[in-house]
Backbone as CSV, one residue per row, in Angstrom:
resi,resn,N_x,N_y,N_z,CA_x,CA_y,CA_z,C_x,C_y,C_z
1,UNK,-2.953,14.341,-22.636,-2.165,14.224,-21.830,-2.381,14.138,-20.499
2,UNK,-2.950,13.972,-19.526,-2.782,14.065,-18.266,-1.268,13.942,-17.628
3,UNK,-1.145,15.049,-17.012,0.079,15.723,-15.787,-0.762,16.193,-14.834
4,UNK,-0.529,15.658,-13.606,-0.833,15.980,-12.324,0.766,16.649,-11.831
5,UNK,-0.419,17.738,-10.909,1.139,18.394,-10.173,1.473,18.376,-9.065
6,UNK,2.730,18.409,-9.115,4.111,17.467,-7.421,3.831,19.080,-6.426
7,UNK,3.269,18.632,-5.287,3.278,19.660,-4.098,4.654,19.288,-3.741
8,UNK,5.291,18.083,-3.334,6.371,17.727,-2.619,7.418,17.286,-3.450
9,UNK,8.574,17.171,-3.707,9.390,16.456,-4.311,9.757,14.898,-4.183
10,UNK,8.780,14.603,-3.036,9.286,12.983,-2.290,7.667,12.305,-3.279
11,UNK,6.994,13.024,-3.635,5.807,12.701,-3.876,5.766,12.137,-5.610
12,UNK,5.404,10.975,-6.316,4.924,10.486,-7.233,4.633,11.212,-8.126
13,UNK,4.715,11.930,-9.454,4.124,12.125,-10.314,3.519,11.480,-10.788
14,UNK,2.367,12.240,-11.446,0.957,11.305,-12.159,1.443,11.949,-13.868
15,UNK,1.447,11.067,-14.712,1.836,11.343,-16.258,2.640,10.618,-16.464
16,UNK,2.941,10.913,-17.464,4.205,10.279,-18.337,5.769,10.912,-17.474
17,UNK,6.704,9.831,-18.023,7.813,10.470,-16.693,8.720,11.395,-17.363
18,UNK,9.042,12.561,-16.423,9.795,13.049,-17.071,11.637,13.176,-17.773
19,UNK,11.599,11.594,-16.855,13.089,11.176,-17.179,12.989,10.033,-18.278
20,UNK,13.539,10.492,-19.873,13.464,9.254,-20.630,14.647,8.153,-20.545
21,UNK,16.111,8.597,-19.347,17.297,7.957,-19.453,17.224,6.874,-18.304
22,UNK,16.149,6.477,-18.469,16.145,5.625,-17.047,16.295,3.569,-17.977
23,UNK,17.014,2.985,-17.265,16.969,2.005,-18.098,16.876,0.668,-17.192
24,UNK,16.833,-0.337,-17.327,16.742,-1.657,-16.628,17.831,-2.334,-16.043
25,UNK,18.302,-2.684,-14.904,19.810,-3.581,-14.827,19.135,-4.933,-15.019
26,UNK,19.505,-6.047,-15.277,19.644,-7.138,-15.787,20.676,-7.589,-14.310
27,UNK,20.035,-8.728,-13.953,21.010,-9.416,-12.951,20.684,-10.427,-13.168
28,UNK,21.942,-11.601,-13.191,21.860,-13.268,-13.441,22.033,-14.035,-12.026
29,UNK,20.610,-14.870,-11.527,20.665,-15.199,-10.180,21.688,-16.124,-10.678
30,UNK,22.371,-16.796,-9.169,22.662,-17.855,-9.397,21.771,-19.774,-9.843
31,UNK,22.008,-20.182,-10.357,20.915,-21.570,-10.403,22.266,-22.267,-9.921
32,UNK,20.913,-23.770,-8.823,21.578,-24.137,-7.631,22.009,-25.532,-8.615
33,UNK,23.368,-25.948,-7.971,23.703,-27.443,-8.682,22.785,-28.259,-8.350
34,UNK,22.277,-29.323,-9.461,21.646,-30.870,-9.217,21.807,-31.352,-8.563
35,UNK,21.561,-32.350,-7.405,21.933,-33.231,-6.829,22.499,-34.428,-8.143
36,UNK,23.066,-34.821,-7.989,24.024,-35.762,-8.978,23.961,-37.288,-7.829
37,UNK,23.198,-38.296,-8.651,23.645,-39.365,-7.420,24.639,-40.911,-8.484
38,UNK,24.731,-41.774,-7.700,25.809,-43.048,-8.267,25.571,-43.261,-9.758
39,UNK,24.575,-43.059,-10.119,23.662,-43.900,-11.603,23.719,-42.495,-12.734
40,UNK,24.046,-41.240,-11.911,24.601,-40.076,-13.120,23.395,-39.438,-13.090
41,UNK,22.332,-39.529,-12.353,21.096,-39.257,-13.155,20.984,-38.140,-11.971
42,UNK,20.318,-36.823,-12.561,19.980,-36.135,-11.159,18.142,-36.463,-10.922
43,UNK,17.572,-36.626,-9.608,16.082,-37.543,-9.672,16.259,-36.254,-8.291
44,UNK,15.016,-36.368,-7.926,14.922,-35.855,-6.693,14.865,-36.450,-5.548
45,UNK,15.544,-36.189,-4.584,15.969,-36.218,-3.378,14.357,-37.183,-2.827
46,UNK,14.229,-38.262,-2.470,13.118,-38.863,-1.657,13.122,-37.993,-0.591
47,UNK,14.276,-38.908,0.282,14.155,-38.866,1.599,14.253,-37.678,2.325
48,UNK,14.264,-36.501,1.680,14.495,-34.634,1.737,13.619,-34.286,1.647
49,UNK,12.378,-34.761,0.920,10.693,-34.902,0.449,10.075,-35.784,1.761
50,UNK,10.767,-36.643,1.755,9.534,-37.372,2.661,9.929,-36.872,4.334
51,UNK,10.946,-35.702,4.196,11.227,-35.430,5.614,10.492,-34.594,6.179
52,UNK,10.461,-33.523,4.624,9.642,-32.203,4.558,8.362,-32.456,4.919
53,UNK,7.910,-33.918,4.083,6.454,-34.081,4.280,5.644,-34.381,5.663
54,UNK,7.060,-35.077,6.636,6.563,-35.797,7.747,6.410,-34.635,8.350
55,UNK,7.739,-33.383,8.200,7.787,-31.993,9.191,6.058,-31.197,8.593
56,UNK,6.090,-30.996,7.535,4.320,-30.462,7.146,3.195,-31.333,7.868
57,UNK,3.355,-32.611,8.004,2.007,-33.101,8.821,2.262,-33.054,10.356
58,UNK,3.302,-32.845,10.823,3.410,-32.296,12.069,2.816,-30.982,12.237
59,UNK,3.383,-30.037,11.659,2.538,-29.104,11.670,1.271,-28.453,12.076
60,UNK,1.135,-29.167,10.825,-0.711,-29.213,10.017,-1.417,-29.768,11.653
61,UNK,-0.699,-30.676,12.010,-2.066,-31.344,13.365,-1.653,-30.870,14.848
62,UNK,-0.602,-29.432,14.825,-0.679,-29.077,16.120,-1.240,-27.769,15.657
63,UNK,-1.328,-27.133,14.513,-1.925,-25.772,14.572,-3.422,-26.531,14.464
64,UNK,-4.146,-27.486,13.694,-5.372,-27.805,13.792,-5.977,-28.105,14.990
65,UNK,-4.879,-28.596,16.018,-5.581,-29.387,17.782,-5.187,-27.694,18.073
66,UNK,-5.346,-26.928,18.094,-4.384,-25.764,18.821,-5.959,-24.690,18.282
67,UNK,-6.448,-24.953,17.189,-7.563,-24.181,16.447,-8.757,-24.880,17.114
68,UNK,-8.976,-25.741,17.023,-9.869,-26.680,18.133,-10.222,-26.195,19.228
69,UNK,-8.999,-26.410,19.700,-9.431,-26.077,21.522,-9.625,-24.751,21.729
70,UNK,-8.854,-23.604,21.307,-9.723,-22.481,21.098,-10.863,-22.216,20.234
71,UNK,-11.103,-22.661,19.437,-12.512,-22.483,18.959,-13.883,-23.266,19.631
72,UNK,-13.307,-24.574,20.915,-14.548,-25.332,21.378,-14.437,-24.252,23.273
73,UNK,-13.191,-23.784,23.338,-13.241,-22.428,24.572,-14.219,-21.322,23.785
74,UNK,-14.641,-21.373,23.163,-15.428,-20.286,22.896,-17.158,-20.663,23.514
75,UNK,-17.259,-21.843,23.031,-18.727,-22.237,23.215,-18.957,-21.907,24.345
């Protein structure tokens, strides 16, 4: 069994832990409520997804144009 020597109490020890009384804590994460439509089914909100896609495309085009101008300026 390999065990290191601690020269400072704030350092992490090498080897097996000295305390066996450490137990993890479990916490339940809140689950978001699904969106329910008039049909009573939960779906993907197509309008919101298309809006996010449009924002992503605009950002991509802006960054790609800025990168293109930057690299063209290096020549």
